Structures are given as structure tokens and as C-alpha cells.
Backbone as CSV, one residue per row, in Angstrom:
resi,resn,N_x,N_y,N_z,CA_x,CA_y,CA_z,C_x,C_y,C_z
1,MET,7.930,-41.864,-17.263,8.066,-40.973,-18.142,9.512,-41.245,-18.959
2,PRO,9.560,-41.419,-20.143,10.949,-42.013,-20.764,11.911,-40.730,-20.923
3,PRO,12.960,-41.059,-20.823,13.984,-39.813,-20.840,13.885,-38.929,-22.101
4,GLY,14.157,-37.694,-21.949,13.717,-36.838,-23.016,12.414,-36.471,-23.509
5,GLU,11.575,-36.826,-22.919,10.199,-36.632,-23.081,9.718,-35.141,-22.109
6,THR,8.912,-34.454,-22.632,8.676,-33.228,-21.805,7.482,-33.478,-20.834
7,PRO,7.784,-33.006,-19.679,6.969,-33.374,-18.529,5.502,-32.573,-18.734
8,PRO,4.478,-33.170,-18.271,3.157,-32.313,-18.480,3.288,-30.989,-17.832
9,GLY,2.298,-30.095,-18.452,2.536,-28.649,-17.812,1.969,-28.486,-16.563
10,GLU,2.143,-27.419,-15.857,1.726,-27.138,-14.561,0.183,-26.807,-14.690
11,GLY,-0.562,-26.649,-13.548,-1.850,-26.151,-13.610,-1.888,-24.400,-13.669
12,GLY,-0.969,-23.798,-13.506,-0.731,-22.198,-13.612,-0.793,-21.720,-12.116
13,LEU,-0.825,-20.487,-11.923,-0.658,-19.952,-10.560,-1.729,-19.368,-10.263
14,SER,-3.044,-19.691,-10.607,-4.385,-18.993,-10.274,-4.573,-19.180,-8.870
15,GLY,-4.153,-20.102,-8.325,-4.380,-20.251,-6.764,-3.088,-19.908,-5.874
16,ALA,-2.341,-19.265,-6.305,-1.000,-19.141,-5.568,-1.206,-18.077,-4.529
17,GLY,-2.109,-17.190,-4.449,-2.232,-16.233,-3.505,-3.551,-16.156,-3.017
18,PRO,-3.656,-14.951,-1.983,-5.025,-14.855,-1.723,-6.091,-14.137,-2.620
19,LEU,-7.166,-14.053,-2.578,-7.996,-13.352,-3.441,-8.244,-12.008,-3.171
20,GLU,-7.787,-11.194,-4.159,-7.828,-9.856,-3.903,-9.370,-9.090,-4.021
21,THR,-10.033,-8.767,-3.142,-11.375,-8.370,-3.261,-11.362,-6.886,-3.515
22,HIS,-10.310,-6.072,-2.455,-10.313,-4.779,-2.651,-9.096,-4.258,-3.313
23,ASN,-9.188,-3.634,-4.409,-8.419,-3.107,-5.231,-8.594,-1.600,-5.595
24,PRO,-8.244,-0.486,-4.805,-8.518,0.827,-5.037,-8.108,1.090,-6.389
25,THR,-8.762,1.900,-7.387,-8.316,2.435,-8.355,-7.869,3.887,-8.505
26,ARG,-7.948,4.439,-7.230,-7.477,5.928,-7.379,-6.331,6.094,-6.198
27,GLY,-5.816,7.404,-6.254,-4.789,7.508,-5.463,-5.356,8.052,-4.171
28,TRP,-4.347,8.913,-3.248,-4.777,8.929,-1.819,-5.988,9.964,-2.025
29,ALA,-6.547,9.937,-0.746,-7.829,10.691,-0.599,-7.541,12.166,-0.354
30,LYS,-8.232,13.100,-0.214,-8.007,14.596,-0.222,-7.588,15.029,1.265
31,GLY,-8.348,14.068,2.390,-8.245,14.271,3.814,-6.719,14.244,4.119
32,PRO,-5.972,12.953,3.785,-4.703,12.789,4.304,-3.601,13.765,3.592
33,LEU,-3.844,14.215,2.281,-3.028,15.153,1.471,-3.212,16.429,2.283
34,VAL,-4.193,16.995,2.740,-4.581,18.199,3.222,-3.943,18.168,4.687
35,LEU,-3.940,17.181,5.291,-3.491,17.062,6.620,-1.726,17.138,6.624
36,ILE,-1.298,16.368,5.788,-0.013,16.484,5.621,0.586,17.676,5.098
37,ALA,-0.150,18.428,4.183,0.337,19.682,3.593,0.358,20.575,4.837
38,LEU,-0.778,20.469,5.732,-0.842,21.704,6.876,0.425,21.309,7.925
39,VAL,0.807,20.013,8.075,1.772,19.821,9.053,3.132,20.238,8.403
40,VAL,3.226,20.211,7.248,4.483,20.553,6.464,4.674,22.242,6.485
41,LEU,3.342,22.765,6.213,3.556,24.211,6.302,3.609,24.870,7.599
42,LEU,2.895,24.132,8.648,3.351,24.435,9.944,4.885,24.744,10.390
43,PHE,5.529,23.370,10.021,7.038,23.440,10.259,7.710,24.337,9.564
44,ALA,7.428,24.756,8.344,7.973,25.522,7.370,7.794,27.082,7.939
45,VAL,6.675,27.270,8.577,6.370,28.729,9.224,7.122,28.750,10.570
46,GLY,7.257,27.564,11.262,7.903,27.578,12.437,9.366,27.884,12.242
47,PHE,10.051,27.224,11.181,11.503,27.293,10.881,11.732,28.648,10.358
48,LEU,10.767,29.344,9.543,11.069,30.564,9.102,10.815,31.681,10.272
49,ALA,9.971,31.519,11.254,10.024,32.468,12.304,11.026,32.271,13.208
50,TYR,11.582,31.186,13.541,12.880,30.962,14.181,13.925,31.658,13.621
51,ALA,14.054,31.526,12.318,15.307,32.313,11.427,15.120,33.600,11.466
52,VAL,13.999,34.133,11.543,13.756,35.605,11.465,14.101,36.209,12.789
53,TYR,13.694,35.544,13.864,13.748,36.082,15.170,14.962,35.926,16.026
54,VAL,15.660,35.028,15.671,17.024,34.722,16.334,18.058,35.055,15.642
């Protein structure tokens, strides 16, 4: 290739990573959110009870 000439373009990045077949479109499911909310609620009630009775 002579100096100053543009090199040929690359083939792209289509094969750069693994094929993603599972791509969820929704957020968290209700089950984990309810479980986390219950744990947080139990901690809050426990701290409130400790503060009231001590």
C-alpha cells in the first residue's frame, strides 16, 4: 500500500462477543421484591421495638 493511502475498512465488531440469547425486558420479579421488603420491614420493626423498650 503506498504511503498516504487509506487502509481497507475493518469487518466490524459483529463477532466480538458471545451471542446474547437471553435478554430480559422487564425489571425485577415480584417475589424477590416482596422478600426484600419483608426483610427490611422486620429490621425496622426490630429496631423500633428495641428503641421503645430500652
